[in-house]
C-alpha positions as CSV (number, residue, x, y, z in Angstrom):
1,X,0.0,0.0,0.0
2,X,1.4,3.4,-1.1
3,X,1.4,6.2,1.5
4,X,-0.2,9.4,0.4
5,X,2.3,12.3,0.3
6,X,1.4,15.2,2.6
7,X,2.7,18.6,1.4
8,X,3.3,21.6,3.5
9,X,0.4,24.1,2.7
10,X,1.4,26.6,0.1
11,X,4.4,24.6,-1.1
12,X,5.4,21.4,-2.9
13,X,7.5,20.2,0.0
14,X,6.5,16.8,1.5
15,X,6.5,16.1,5.2
16,X,6.0,13.0,7.3
17,X,4.8,14.4,10.6
18,X,3.5,17.7,12.0
19,X,6.9,18.8,13.4
20,X,8.5,18.6,10.0
21,X,5.6,20.4,8.5
22,X,5.8,23.2,11.2
23,X,9.6,23.5,10.7
24,X,9.3,23.7,6.9
25,X,6.5,26.3,7.2
26,X,8.6,28.5,9.5
27,X,11.6,28.2,7.1
28,X,9.4,29.2,4.2
29,X,8.0,32.2,6.1
30,X,11.6,33.3,6.9
31,X,12.5,33.1,3.3
32,X,9.5,35.2,2.2
33,X,10.3,37.8,4.9
34,X,13.9,38.1,3.6
35,X,12.6,38.6,0.0
36,X,10.2,41.3,1.1
37,X,12.8,43.7,2.6
38,X,12.3,47.4,2.2
39,X,13.9,48.7,-1.0
40,X,17.0,50.8,-0.6
41,X,16.5,54.5,-1.2
42,X,18.7,56.7,-3.2
43,X,20.7,59.7,-2.1
44,X,18.1,62.1,-3.5
45,X,15.4,60.6,-1.3
46,X,17.7,60.9,1.7
47,X,18.5,64.6,0.9
48,X,14.8,65.3,0.5
49,X,14.1,63.8,3.9
50,X,16.9,65.8,5.5
51,X,15.5,69.1,4.0
52,X,12.1,68.3,5.2
53,X,13.4,67.5,8.7
54,X,15.4,70.8,8.8
55,X,12.3,72.7,7.8
56,X,10.3,71.0,10.5
57,X,12.9,71.8,13.1
58,X,12.9,75.5,12.1
59,X,9.1,75.6,12.3
60,X,9.1,74.1,15.7
61,X,11.7,76.6,17.0
62,X,9.7,79.5,15.5
63,X,6.5,78.3,17.2
64,X,8.3,77.9,20.6
65,X,9.6,81.5,20.3
66,X,6.0,82.6,19.5
67,X,4.6,80.7,22.4
68,X,7.3,82.3,24.7
69,X,6.1,85.8,23.5
70,X,2.5,84.8,24.2
71,X,3.3,83.8,27.7
72,X,4.5,87.3,28.5
73,X,2.2,89.8,30.2
74,X,2.9,93.5,29.4
75,X,1.4,96.3,31.5
76,X,1.4,99.6,29.6
77,X,0.1,103.1,30.4
78,X,-2.4,105.1,28.4
79,X,0.4,106.3,26.1
80,X,1.5,102.7,25.3
81,X,4.7,103.0,27.4
82,X,5.8,99.7,29.0
83,X,5.4,99.8,32.7
84,X,6.0,96.2,33.6
85,X,6.7,93.0,31.7
86,X,6.4,89.6,33.3
87,X,5.8,86.0,32.4
88,X,2.6,84.3,33.2
89,X,2.8,82.5,36.5
90,X,5.8,84.3,37.9
91,X,5.8,86.4,41.1
92,X,4.9,89.7,39.5
93,X,2.0,88.1,37.6
94,X,0.7,86.6,40.9
95,X,0.9,90.0,42.7
96,X,-0.9,91.7,39.8
97,X,-3.7,89.1,40.1
98,X,-3.9,89.5,43.8
99,X,-4.1,93.3,43.7
100,X,-6.7,93.1,41.0
101,X,-8.8,90.7,43.0
102,X,-8.5,92.8,46.1
103,X,-9.6,95.9,44.2
104,X,-12.6,94.0,42.8
105,X,-13.6,92.7,46.2
106,X,-13.3,96.2,47.8
107,X,-15.5,97.7,45.1
108,X,-18.0,94.9,45.6
109,X,-18.1,95.5,49.3
110,X,-18.6,99.3,48.9
111,X,-21.4,98.7,46.5
112,X,-23.2,96.4,49.0
113,X,-23.0,99.0,51.8
């Protein structure tokens, strides 16, 4: 009686038991992965990527500087002359908020009387 040949699925490779079939399947998968490597890119593609990265870095730096300016609080008089400049959250900013709140509370209490 002739034994029926069992083939590893997707191949023409015969196997006798499940361990052989599993080993052959893994070997075939590894071969396919090696064949499907990413193609190498040329120098032009690398240079384009570098230019794009440099532009991105410059834009991030510009936005950080702009954000730094937005975090500054400038107190000016009626003529536009700078009286005080401070960053949000620093001691001067907290004192300005405290004085402003105290003034609002005093006016509120006077209006209630």
